[in-house]
gemmi code that builds the backbone of each chain (N, CA, C; Angstrom):
import gemmi

chains = {
    "A": [
        ("UNK", (189.700, 254.806, -15.654), (189.113, 253.662, -16.368), (190.100, 252.446, -16.325)),
        ("UNK", (189.513, 251.291, -16.307), (190.362, 250.133, -16.252), (190.753, 249.686, -17.666)),
        ("UNK", (191.927, 249.104, -17.814), (192.401, 248.641, -19.080), (193.416, 247.550, -18.898)),
        ("UNK", (193.621, 246.799, -19.954), (194.609, 245.743, -19.907), (195.298, 245.689, -21.229)),
        ("UNK", (196.626, 245.463, -21.230), (197.445, 245.420, -22.419), (198.176, 244.116, -22.532)),
        ("UNK", (198.159, 243.537, -23.704), (198.991, 242.381, -24.014), (199.883, 242.831, -25.162)),
        ("UNK", (201.105, 243.132, -24.864), (202.006, 243.822, -25.854), (202.392, 242.933, -27.076)),
        ("UNK", (202.261, 241.631, -26.935), (202.712, 240.724, -27.998), (201.496, 240.136, -28.700)),
        ("UNK", (201.403, 240.304, -30.019), (200.342, 239.665, -30.778), (200.584, 238.180, -30.864)),
        ("UNK", (201.872, 237.782, -30.918), (202.189, 236.353, -31.047), (203.428, 236.071, -30.275)),
        ("UNK", (203.474, 234.900, -29.704), (204.668, 234.368, -29.016), (204.971, 232.990, -29.584)),
        ("UNK", (206.220, 232.864, -30.031), (206.639, 231.581, -30.586), (207.607, 230.922, -29.619)),
        ("UNK", (207.444, 229.646, -29.364), (208.306, 228.940, -28.448), (208.444, 227.470, -28.869)),
        ("UNK", (209.594, 226.912, -28.673), (209.797, 225.504, -29.000), (209.243, 224.597, -27.893)),
        ("UNK", (208.691, 223.504, -28.286), (208.176, 222.543, -27.328), (209.255, 222.170, -26.313)),
        ("UNK", (208.835, 222.172, -25.039), (209.786, 221.818, -23.948), (210.442, 223.041, -23.313)),
        ("UNK", (210.393, 224.151, -24.024), (210.948, 225.390, -23.491), (209.947, 226.133, -22.595)),
        ("UNK", (210.454, 226.962, -21.672), (209.473, 227.722, -20.911), (208.812, 228.840, -21.748)),
        ("UNK", (207.591, 229.178, -21.374), (206.894, 230.232, -22.111), (206.413, 231.323, -21.147)),
        ("UNK", (206.345, 232.516, -21.699), (205.762, 233.648, -20.946), (204.866, 234.424, -21.906)),
        ("UNK", (203.667, 234.719, -21.477), (202.777, 235.592, -22.201), (202.510, 236.777, -21.302)),
        ("UNK", (202.769, 237.971, -21.826), (202.780, 239.158, -20.966), (201.431, 239.848, -20.881)),
        ("UNK", (201.200, 240.475, -19.742), (199.980, 241.231, -19.514), (200.276, 242.328, -18.504)),
        ("UNK", (199.856, 243.539, -18.843), (199.878, 244.638, -17.827), (198.505, 245.240, -17.797)),
        ("UNK", (198.229, 245.867, -16.650), (196.863, 246.347, -16.368), (196.864, 247.751, -15.808)),
        ("UNK", (195.714, 248.354, -15.829), (195.543, 249.634, -15.180), (194.151, 249.705, -14.584)),
        ("UNK", (194.093, 249.877, -13.285), (192.831, 250.061, -12.600), (193.022, 251.168, -11.515)),
        ("UNK", (191.916, 251.710, -11.114), (192.000, 252.769, -10.068), (192.168, 252.157, -8.684)),
        ("UNK", (191.634, 250.993, -8.480), (191.725, 250.343, -7.160), (192.581, 249.106, -7.273)),
        ("UNK", (192.214, 248.092, -6.491), (192.903, 246.811, -6.578), (192.260, 245.909, -7.655)),
        ("UNK", (193.102, 245.153, -8.340), (192.570, 244.380, -9.472), (192.153, 242.954, -9.110)),
        ("UNK", (191.153, 242.455, -9.860), (190.941, 241.044, -9.995), (191.509, 240.725, -11.376)),
        ("UNK", (192.387, 239.760, -11.483), (193.047, 239.442, -12.765), (192.780, 238.027, -13.199)),
        ("UNK", (192.601, 237.804, -14.500), (192.177, 236.521, -15.020), (192.966, 236.236, -16.267)),
        ("UNK", (193.219, 234.925, -16.529), (193.743, 234.460, -17.807), (192.730, 233.439, -18.368)),
        ("UNK", (192.480, 233.581, -19.696), (191.637, 232.659, -20.411), (192.350, 232.184, -21.640)),
        ("UNK", (191.960, 231.003, -22.115), (192.519, 230.435, -23.340), (191.394, 230.138, -24.316)),
        ("UNK", (191.613, 230.362, -25.570), (190.683, 230.070, -26.616), (191.293, 229.218, -27.689)),
        ("UNK", (190.817, 227.986, -27.809), (191.269, 227.118, -28.899), (190.452, 227.410, -30.119)),
        ("UNK", (190.990, 227.058, -31.294), (190.277, 227.388, -32.550), (188.797, 226.907, -32.534)),
        ("UNK", (187.951, 227.803, -32.921), (186.512, 227.536, -33.041), (185.874, 227.104, -31.735)),
        ("UNK", (186.420, 227.591, -30.637), (185.852, 227.259, -29.303), (185.606, 228.558, -28.530)),
        ("UNK", (184.860, 228.446, -27.446), (184.707, 229.551, -26.541), (185.903, 229.682, -25.657)),
        ("UNK", (185.866, 230.640, -24.748), (186.990, 230.887, -23.844), (186.929, 229.940, -22.647)),
        ("UNK", (188.078, 229.459, -22.261), (188.178, 228.604, -21.055), (188.985, 229.358, -20.024)),
        ("UNK", (188.489, 229.302, -18.758), (189.181, 229.917, -17.664), (190.421, 229.110, -17.295)),
        ("UNK", (191.524, 229.827, -17.085), (192.815, 229.176, -16.703), (193.114, 229.416, -15.222)),
        ("UNK", (193.148, 230.702, -14.851), (193.480, 231.016, -13.441), (193.082, 232.428, -13.119)),
        ("UNK", (193.143, 232.786, -11.862), (192.794, 234.127, -11.448), (193.614, 234.523, -10.234)),
        ("UNK", (193.806, 235.845, -10.131), (194.418, 236.404, -8.906), (193.369, 237.314, -8.250)),
        ("UNK", (193.158, 237.062, -6.972), (192.196, 237.920, -6.233), (192.932, 238.639, -5.132)),
        ("UNK", (193.645, 237.909, -4.309), (194.417, 238.484, -3.231), (195.353, 237.414, -2.684)),
        ("UNK", (196.294, 237.811, -1.876), (197.165, 236.798, -1.263), (198.435, 236.513, -2.040)),
        ("UNK", (198.782, 235.269, -2.158), (200.018, 234.843, -2.802), (200.141, 235.376, -4.196)),
        ("UNK", (201.266, 235.969, -4.508), (201.425, 236.566, -5.855), (201.510, 235.566, -6.944)),
        ("UNK", (201.931, 234.350, -6.619), (202.026, 233.324, -7.627), (200.754, 232.456, -7.600)),
        ("UNK", (200.100, 232.417, -8.728), (198.830, 231.713, -8.822), (199.036, 230.555, -9.786)),
        ("UNK", (198.560, 229.371, -9.377), (198.632, 228.209, -10.228), (197.266, 227.900, -10.795)),
        ("UNK", (197.246, 227.455, -12.047), (195.991, 227.184, -12.684), (195.969, 225.869, -13.433)),
        ("UNK", (195.064, 225.832, -14.421), (194.864, 224.584, -15.202), (196.020, 224.341, -16.171)),
        ("UNK", (196.175, 223.054, -16.556), (197.143, 222.654, -17.592), (198.575, 223.012, -17.301)),
        ("UNK", (198.903, 223.183, -16.032), (200.298, 223.507, -15.641), (200.670, 224.966, -15.774)),
        ("UNK", (199.716, 225.852, -16.075), (200.000, 227.260, -16.195), (200.024, 227.900, -14.825)),
        ("UNK", (200.802, 228.985, -14.730), (200.829, 229.820, -13.548), (201.004, 231.281, -13.961)),
        ("UNK", (200.709, 232.150, -13.063), (200.865, 233.566, -13.358), (201.373, 234.287, -12.078)),
        ("UNK", (202.134, 235.312, -12.292), (202.682, 236.041, -11.149), (202.126, 237.453, -11.176)),
        ("UNK", (201.514, 237.835, -10.066), (201.050, 239.189, -9.888), (202.174, 240.055, -9.370)),
        ("UNK", (202.408, 241.173, -10.054), (203.415, 242.113, -9.599), (202.781, 243.510, -9.518)),
        ("UNK", (202.510, 243.937, -8.328), (201.781, 245.150, -8.130), (202.566, 246.360, -8.553)),
        ("UNK", (203.884, 246.384, -8.282), (204.718, 247.531, -8.610), (204.835, 247.680, -10.105)),
        ("UNK", (204.836, 246.627, -10.832), (204.916, 246.702, -12.310), (203.543, 246.576, -12.946)),
        ("UNK", (202.536, 246.495, -12.164), (201.123, 246.307, -12.689), (201.089, 245.248, -13.804)),
        ("UNK", (201.669, 244.113, -13.449), (201.749, 243.046, -14.458), (201.139, 241.732, -13.932)),
        ("UNK", (200.796, 240.857, -14.859), (200.249, 239.562, -14.478), (200.582, 238.618, -15.598)),
        ("UNK", (201.862, 238.301, -15.714), (202.350, 237.484, -16.841), (201.991, 236.018, -16.650)),
        ("UNK", (201.630, 235.348, -17.697), (201.297, 233.938, -17.703), (202.559, 233.161, -18.063)),
        ("UNK", (202.764, 232.042, -17.320), (203.975, 231.281, -17.539), (203.695, 229.783, -17.478)),
        ("UNK", (204.627, 229.057, -18.105), (204.578, 227.596, -17.996), (206.017, 227.140, -18.163)),
        ("UNK", (206.457, 226.208, -17.314), (207.889, 225.815, -17.357), (208.239, 225.061, -18.596)),
        ("UNK", (207.331, 224.279, -19.182), (207.653, 223.470, -20.333), (206.439, 223.444, -21.283)),
        ("UNK", (206.636, 224.083, -22.426), (205.497, 224.229, -23.359), (205.202, 222.948, -24.119)),
        ("UNK", (203.907, 222.746, -24.435), (203.482, 221.617, -25.262), (202.892, 222.153, -26.549)),
        ("UNK", (202.994, 221.347, -27.592), (202.358, 221.778, -28.856), (200.854, 222.026, -28.672)),
        ("UNK", (200.243, 221.266, -27.765), (198.814, 221.408, -27.545), (198.467, 222.729, -26.774)),
        ("UNK", (199.489, 223.439, -26.300), (199.215, 224.753, -25.679), (199.002, 225.825, -26.730)),
        ("UNK", (199.260, 225.534, -27.989), (199.050, 226.511, -29.031), (197.612, 226.966, -29.070)),
        ("UNK", (197.386, 228.239, -28.862), (196.023, 228.768, -28.755), (196.137, 230.288, -28.594)),
        ("UNK", (194.977, 230.910, -28.425), (194.890, 232.334, -28.216), (194.634, 232.579, -26.717)),
        ("UNK", (195.460, 233.415, -26.126), (195.372, 233.659, -24.656), (194.982, 235.126, -24.409)),
        ("UNK", (193.994, 235.230, -23.489), (193.481, 236.556, -23.133), (193.671, 236.816, -21.646)),
        ("UNK", (194.212, 237.989, -21.372), (194.274, 238.486, -20.014), (193.049, 239.402, -19.780)),
        ("UNK", (192.515, 239.389, -18.554), (191.389, 240.259, -18.278), (191.476, 240.819, -16.882)),
        ("UNK", (190.868, 241.986, -16.683), (190.963, 242.648, -15.382), (189.598, 243.208, -14.994)),
        ("UNK", (189.359, 243.194, -13.673), (188.149, 243.888, -13.123), (188.603, 244.642, -11.909)),
        ("UNK", (188.095, 245.885, -11.763), (188.466, 246.734, -10.704), (187.642, 246.324, -9.449)),
        ("UNK", (188.316, 245.947, -8.378), (187.605, 245.538, -7.158), (186.701, 246.628, -6.633)),
        ("UNK", (187.179, 247.826, -6.753), (186.371, 248.937, -6.173), (185.597, 249.683, -7.201)),
        ("UNK", (185.528, 249.147, -8.393), (184.889, 249.856, -9.488), (183.351, 249.851, -9.351)),
        ("UNK", (182.754, 250.784, -10.032), (181.333, 250.906, -9.995), (180.585, 249.863, -10.839)),
        ("UNK", (181.377, 249.197, -11.664), (180.778, 248.209, -12.570), (181.453, 246.875, -12.362)),
        ("UNK", (180.716, 245.799, -12.680), (181.262, 244.446, -12.587), (181.933, 244.048, -13.880)),
        ("UNK", (182.153, 244.975, -14.775), (182.630, 244.644, -16.099), (184.029, 244.092, -16.076)),
        ("UNK", (184.190, 243.042, -16.898), (185.486, 242.432, -17.055), (186.068, 242.970, -18.391)),
        ("UNK", (187.216, 243.514, -18.379), (187.887, 244.070, -19.547), (188.950, 243.113, -20.041)),
        ("UNK", (188.897, 242.784, -21.310), (189.834, 241.798, -21.908), (190.910, 242.528, -22.653)),
        ("UNK", (192.086, 241.930, -22.659), (193.160, 242.382, -23.544), (192.908, 241.934, -24.927)),
        ("UNK", (193.787, 242.292, -25.858), (193.624, 242.040, -27.275), (193.981, 240.602, -27.664)),
        ("UNK", (194.579, 239.879, -26.735), (194.895, 238.473, -26.990), (196.300, 238.303, -27.526)),
        ("UNK", (196.921, 237.190, -27.181), (198.236, 236.803, -27.675), (198.149, 235.358, -28.234)),
        ("UNK", (198.596, 235.251, -29.444), (198.552, 233.924, -30.054), (199.854, 233.191, -29.693)),
        ("UNK", (199.721, 232.085, -29.031), (200.885, 231.269, -28.642), (201.036, 230.149, -29.684)),
        ("UNK", (202.212, 230.080, -30.254), (202.529, 229.045, -31.227), (203.678, 228.267, -30.665)),
        ("UNK", (203.460, 226.971, -30.413), (204.498, 226.076, -29.889), (204.912, 225.137, -31.012)),
        ("UNK", (206.193, 225.242, -31.386), (206.684, 224.417, -32.441), (207.267, 223.093, -31.926)),
        ("UNK", (206.942, 222.006, -32.626), (207.474, 220.708, -32.192), (208.995, 220.624, -32.331)),
    ],
    "B": [
        ("UNK", (181.834, 224.452, -12.114), (181.729, 225.355, -13.270), (180.392, 225.142, -13.966)),
        ("UNK", (179.934, 226.211, -14.610), (178.650, 226.138, -15.308), (178.837, 225.582, -16.723)),
        ("UNK", (177.833, 224.901, -17.201), (177.765, 224.379, -18.576), (176.859, 225.304, -19.354)),
        ("UNK", (177.382, 225.899, -20.407), (176.575, 226.895, -21.182), (176.436, 226.369, -22.581)),
        ("UNK", (175.254, 226.287, -23.071), (174.964, 225.814, -24.439), (174.431, 227.010, -25.269)),
        ("UNK", (175.000, 227.179, -26.408), (174.553, 228.216, -27.342), (174.081, 227.627, -28.638)),
        ("UNK", (173.054, 228.220, -29.180), (172.559, 227.828, -30.498), (172.198, 229.048, -31.295)),
        ("UNK", (172.472, 229.124, -32.576), (173.230, 228.158, -33.337), (174.754, 228.287, -33.076)),
        ("UNK", (175.478, 227.294, -33.407), (176.934, 227.378, -33.261), (177.516, 228.229, -34.395)),
        ("UNK", (176.901, 228.188, -35.521), (177.301, 229.069, -36.636), (176.178, 229.229, -37.612)),
        ("UNK", (176.204, 230.297, -38.340), (175.172, 230.559, -39.339), (175.712, 231.581, -40.354)),
        ("UNK", (175.138, 231.436, -41.556), (175.437, 232.370, -42.601), (174.146, 233.078, -42.909)),
        ("UNK", (174.160, 234.404, -42.814), (172.937, 235.221, -42.897), (173.028, 236.230, -44.032)),
        ("UNK", (171.861, 236.588, -44.489), (171.798, 237.623, -45.514), (171.668, 238.985, -44.885)),
        ("UNK", (172.253, 239.923, -45.572), (172.138, 241.345, -45.133), (170.688, 241.712, -44.966)),
        ("UNK", (170.422, 242.430, -43.885), (169.063, 242.933, -43.659), (168.179, 242.029, -42.805)),
        ("UNK", (168.605, 240.788, -42.592), (167.837, 239.852, -41.806), (168.244, 239.954, -40.333)),
        ("UNK", (167.532, 239.237, -39.504), (167.803, 239.193, -38.064), (167.999, 237.751, -37.655)),
        ("UNK", (168.798, 237.555, -36.619), (169.032, 236.224, -36.112), (169.064, 236.242, -34.602)),
        ("UNK", (168.399, 235.261, -34.039), (168.345, 235.152, -32.575), (169.234, 234.031, -32.121)),
        ("UNK", (170.105, 234.330, -31.150), (171.005, 233.360, -30.531), (170.469, 232.995, -29.160)),
        ("UNK", (170.473, 231.688, -28.927), (169.950, 231.231, -27.602), (171.106, 230.824, -26.709)),
        ("UNK", (170.946, 231.007, -25.450), (171.910, 230.614, -24.463), (171.210, 229.929, -23.283)),
        ("UNK", (171.613, 228.739, -22.995), (171.014, 227.954, -21.907), (172.088, 227.582, -20.911)),
        ("UNK", (171.833, 227.806, -19.630), (172.803, 227.495, -18.552), (172.254, 226.421, -17.683)),
        ("UNK", (173.152, 225.560, -17.214), (172.692, 224.376, -16.446), (172.442, 224.702, -14.984)),
        ("UNK", (172.491, 225.973, -14.621), (172.200, 226.394, -13.231), (171.590, 227.786, -13.259)),
        ("UNK", (170.950, 228.165, -12.148), (170.335, 229.456, -12.113), (171.360, 230.486, -11.811)),
        ("UNK", (171.333, 231.579, -12.557), (172.274, 232.696, -12.425), (171.568, 234.007, -12.490)),
        ("UNK", (172.057, 234.941, -11.755), (171.399, 236.280, -11.738), (171.700, 237.007, -12.995)),
        ("UNK", (172.948, 237.094, -13.364), (173.376, 237.868, -14.505), (173.909, 236.959, -15.594)),
        ("UNK", (173.575, 237.297, -16.810), (174.196, 236.672, -17.983), (174.755, 237.786, -18.848)),
        ("UNK", (175.875, 237.536, -19.468), (176.619, 238.551, -20.218), (176.701, 238.118, -21.682)),
        ("UNK", (176.520, 239.082, -22.544), (176.721, 238.800, -23.962), (177.915, 239.576, -24.475)),
        ("UNK", (178.830, 238.880, -25.106), (180.024, 239.480, -25.686), (180.079, 239.310, -27.176)),
        ("UNK", (180.781, 240.172, -27.833), (181.068, 240.096, -29.259), (182.593, 239.972, -29.455)),
        ("UNK", (182.983, 239.082, -30.337), (184.387, 238.952, -30.699), (184.453, 239.067, -32.213)),
        ("UNK", (184.872, 240.228, -32.690), (185.028, 240.432, -34.083), (186.297, 239.740, -34.590)),
        ("UNK", (186.341, 239.460, -35.864), (187.448, 238.653, -36.401), (188.791, 239.202, -35.986)),
        ("UNK", (189.631, 238.423, -35.411), (190.974, 238.813, -35.010), (191.034, 239.792, -33.886)),
        ("UNK", (189.960, 239.992, -33.180), (189.945, 240.984, -32.118), (189.572, 240.406, -30.783)),
        ("UNK", (189.564, 241.226, -29.782), (189.276, 240.793, -28.407), (187.788, 240.825, -28.168)),
        ("UNK", (187.410, 240.506, -26.941), (185.979, 240.450, -26.579), (185.517, 241.818, -26.155)),
        ("UNK", (184.335, 242.144, -26.590), (183.672, 243.414, -26.192), (182.322, 243.074, -25.558)),
        ("UNK", (182.082, 243.608, -24.427), (180.799, 243.356, -23.751), (179.693, 244.128, -24.423)),
        ("UNK", (178.668, 243.430, -24.837), (177.507, 244.076, -25.458), (176.517, 244.539, -24.380)),
        ("UNK", (176.146, 243.605, -23.505), (175.123, 243.955, -22.519), (175.158, 242.917, -21.419)),
        ("UNK", (174.559, 243.287, -20.309), (174.307, 242.407, -19.155), (172.829, 242.169, -19.049)),
        ("UNK", (172.455, 240.897, -18.992), (171.022, 240.514, -18.936), (170.645, 240.048, -17.568)),
        ("UNK", (169.761, 240.786, -16.928), (169.240, 240.406, -15.618), (167.841, 239.877, -15.728)),
        ("UNK", (167.513, 238.842, -15.037), (166.194, 238.294, -15.095), (165.208, 239.244, -14.480)),
        ("UNK", (164.145, 239.548, -15.193), (163.084, 240.379, -14.640), (163.271, 241.843, -14.851)),
        ("UNK", (164.309, 242.220, -15.545), (164.492, 243.644, -15.850), (165.164, 243.778, -17.209)),
        ("UNK", (165.160, 245.009, -17.655), (165.803, 245.268, -18.993), (167.276, 245.074, -18.903)),
        ("UNK", (167.836, 244.659, -20.003), (169.281, 244.500, -20.134), (169.983, 245.847, -20.036)),
        ("UNK", (171.191, 245.772, -19.521), (172.040, 247.010, -19.443), (173.015, 246.969, -20.579)),
        ("UNK", (172.960, 247.937, -21.456), (173.799, 247.954, -22.644), (175.077, 248.819, -22.436)),
        ("UNK", (176.138, 248.353, -23.063), (177.407, 249.093, -22.999), (177.420, 250.193, -24.064)),
        ("UNK", (178.322, 251.109, -23.878), (178.380, 252.205, -24.829), (178.667, 251.670, -26.267)),
        ("UNK", (177.932, 252.120, -27.182), (178.061, 251.702, -28.570), (177.088, 250.610, -28.991)),
        ("UNK", (176.320, 250.083, -28.024), (175.362, 249.069, -28.312), (173.989, 249.530, -27.893)),
        ("UNK", (173.000, 249.256, -28.709), (171.637, 249.743, -28.424), (170.647, 248.604, -28.516)),
        ("UNK", (169.583, 248.774, -27.785), (168.561, 247.735, -27.715), (167.894, 247.433, -29.040)),
        ("UNK", (167.716, 248.444, -29.867), (167.076, 248.222, -31.159), (167.905, 247.317, -32.070)),
        ("UNK", (169.188, 247.370, -31.946), (170.084, 246.557, -32.734), (170.295, 245.201, -32.110)),
        ("UNK", (170.367, 245.136, -30.809), (170.700, 243.917, -30.110), (169.671, 243.653, -28.963)),
        ("UNK", (168.407, 243.423, -29.316), (167.447, 243.144, -28.293), (167.765, 241.845, -27.545)),
        ("UNK", (167.553, 241.859, -26.244), (167.894, 240.715, -25.361), (166.655, 240.358, -24.587)),
        ("UNK", (166.476, 239.075, -24.465), (165.410, 238.576, -23.564), (166.013, 237.753, -22.443)),
        ("UNK", (165.375, 237.759, -21.293), (165.867, 236.991, -20.157), (164.627, 236.498, -19.390)),
        ("UNK", (163.985, 235.486, -19.930), (162.682, 235.039, -19.361), (162.787, 234.329, -18.022)),
        ("UNK", (163.938, 233.701, -17.750), (164.121, 233.034, -16.487), (165.602, 233.000, -16.125)),
        ("UNK", (165.907, 232.317, -15.038), (167.284, 232.361, -14.491), (168.284, 231.447, -15.194)),
        ("UNK", (167.805, 230.718, -16.209), (168.743, 229.805, -16.907), (168.803, 230.039, -18.392)),
        ("UNK", (168.126, 231.074, -18.908), (168.023, 231.208, -20.342), (168.046, 232.680, -20.736)),
        ("UNK", (168.673, 232.898, -21.887), (168.639, 234.262, -22.460), (168.785, 234.154, -23.969)),
        ("UNK", (168.295, 235.170, -24.686), (168.483, 235.257, -26.109), (169.027, 236.624, -26.460)),
        ("UNK", (169.852, 236.640, -27.489), (170.355, 237.873, -28.097), (169.976, 237.851, -29.566)),
        ("UNK", (169.320, 238.882, -30.002), (168.974, 239.038, -31.429), (169.885, 240.081, -32.072)),
        ("UNK", (170.422, 239.716, -33.217), (171.189, 240.701, -34.020), (170.259, 241.105, -35.130)),
        ("UNK", (169.861, 242.373, -35.111), (168.820, 242.849, -36.019), (169.378, 243.541, -37.227)),
        ("UNK", (168.647, 243.413, -38.335), (168.967, 244.132, -39.575), (170.491, 244.037, -39.827)),
        ("UNK", (170.953, 242.825, -39.974), (172.370, 242.586, -40.018), (173.086, 243.125, -41.257)),
        ("UNK", (174.305, 243.520, -41.064), (175.178, 243.973, -42.161), (176.458, 243.139, -42.040)),
        ("UNK", (177.316, 243.182, -43.053), (178.562, 242.412, -42.957), (179.415, 242.755, -41.746)),
        ("UNK", (179.288, 244.008, -41.254), (180.050, 244.450, -40.037), (179.614, 243.684, -38.792)),
        ("UNK", (178.473, 243.023, -38.822), (178.031, 242.215, -37.707), (178.609, 240.829, -37.692)),
        ("UNK", (179.358, 240.511, -38.710), (180.002, 239.185, -38.759), (180.952, 239.077, -37.577)),
        ("UNK", (180.681, 238.148, -36.695), (181.448, 238.087, -35.425), (181.105, 236.709, -34.763)),
        ("UNK", (181.841, 236.486, -33.697), (181.465, 235.414, -32.802), (180.745, 236.116, -31.618)),
        ("UNK", (179.585, 235.604, -31.278), (178.824, 236.144, -30.154), (178.871, 235.059, -29.011)),
        ("UNK", (179.263, 235.568, -27.875), (179.514, 234.632, -26.751), (178.593, 235.007, -25.561)),
        ("UNK", (177.996, 233.958, -24.995), (177.218, 234.102, -23.787), (178.111, 233.690, -22.620)),
        ("UNK", (177.972, 234.378, -21.514), (178.769, 233.992, -20.314), (178.017, 234.222, -19.069)),
        ("UNK", (178.446, 233.530, -18.011), (177.907, 233.716, -16.670), (179.099, 233.743, -15.693)),
        ("UNK", (178.833, 234.291, -14.523), (179.881, 234.399, -13.521), (179.716, 233.328, -12.477)),
        ("UNK", (180.838, 232.735, -12.078), (180.824, 231.816, -10.964), (180.314, 232.542, -9.704)),
        ("UNK", (179.742, 231.822, -8.790), (179.199, 232.455, -7.571), (180.205, 233.277, -6.804)),
        ("UNK", (179.778, 234.406, -6.266), (180.665, 235.208, -5.438), (181.191, 236.423, -6.172)),
        ("UNK", (181.668, 237.375, -5.383), (182.154, 238.607, -5.923), (183.347, 238.414, -6.858)),
        ("UNK", (184.141, 237.425, -6.511), (185.396, 237.250, -7.234), (185.327, 236.160, -8.320)),
        ("UNK", (184.135, 235.734, -8.627), (183.967, 234.621, -9.540), (184.442, 234.920, -10.964)),
        ("UNK", (184.991, 233.948, -11.592), (185.408, 234.045, -12.950), (184.215, 233.859, -13.895)),
        ("UNK", (184.403, 234.242, -15.130), (183.347, 234.040, -16.120), (183.479, 232.698, -16.795)),
        ("UNK", (182.358, 232.073, -17.094), (182.350, 230.876, -17.890), (181.640, 231.238, -19.190)),
        ("UNK", (182.136, 230.669, -20.292), (181.634, 231.009, -21.603), (181.036, 229.860, -22.300)),
        ("UNK", (180.029, 230.156, -23.155), (179.551, 229.192, -24.129), (180.543, 229.043, -25.240)),
        ("UNK", (180.266, 228.102, -26.137), (181.153, 227.860, -27.267), (181.121, 228.979, -28.319)),
        ("UNK", (180.121, 229.803, -28.201), (180.074, 230.910, -29.138), (179.189, 230.601, -30.352)),
        ("UNK", (178.643, 231.664, -30.947), (177.868, 231.544, -32.189), (178.539, 232.387, -33.217)),
        ("UNK", (179.089, 231.695, -34.261), (179.829, 232.390, -35.296), (178.884, 232.790, -36.428)),
        ("UNK", (178.703, 234.113, -36.587), (177.814, 234.593, -37.604), (178.598, 235.239, -38.761)),
        ("UNK", (178.185, 234.828, -39.959), (178.757, 235.461, -41.166), (177.603, 236.086, -41.922)),
        ("UNK", (177.736, 237.382, -42.179), (176.706, 238.099, -42.872), (177.177, 238.483, -44.288)),
        ("UNK", (176.416, 238.027, -45.256), (176.836, 238.258, -46.647), (176.152, 239.483, -47.238)),
    ],
}
model = gemmi.Model(1)
for chain_id, residues in chains.items():
    chain = gemmi.Chain(chain_id)
    for i, (resn, *xyz) in enumerate(residues, 1):
        res = gemmi.Residue()
        res.name, res.seqid = resn, gemmi.SeqId(i, " ")
        for name, pos in zip(("N", "CA", "C"), xyz):
            atom = gemmi.Atom()
            atom.name, atom.element = name, gemmi.Element(name[0])
            atom.pos, atom.b_iso = gemmi.Position(*pos), 0.0
            res.add_atom(atom)
        chain.add_residue(res)
    model.add_chain(chain)
structure = gemmi.Structure()
structure.add_model(model)
structure.setup_entities()
């Protein structure tokens, strides 16, 4: 069965500092991996995805994520955090070879960027 | 990207009543997905709605509790029946971008509070 883990409930970072939000996954085949952001009282917005190819994926708002197959990880990163990046971030995985199209979400990580 | 409109955006409901949530997409899509996000938790897939056939429900969700309609390729409804306080959640409609590797796009969500 596929699963995804976000080990940190909350990440605190000072504005201007680099940020990392961690995600590890488990699938039987090759993964499709996604990051979403949810601002207060809003739906989820797509940030970026990894399908195949280059392990470093760039997405919206200056975010990027690195796919590491050996560590089964897909950590979200940004070189310089903004206060406006404060939100809830979800990692999600879908098994390429799976019998279902279902996207499985992690439990979310709250990013708090202090001015 | 798809534009997804959900109504109502929020509602306060009495125990034992039912509420229907509407989801309108600005393009024709084969599948529409309904998710639930309970307070402080991640997203859980309720069902997949295909036009012209019965919805496919995930484990733990049943049609009697969450009947779904899909009358055409741009519209779907989810009804939360005989509500209890445990049904207080955000309900999110989503569609997938074209192609096997497409990401999900989400509506703004419908925040239900059951008293």
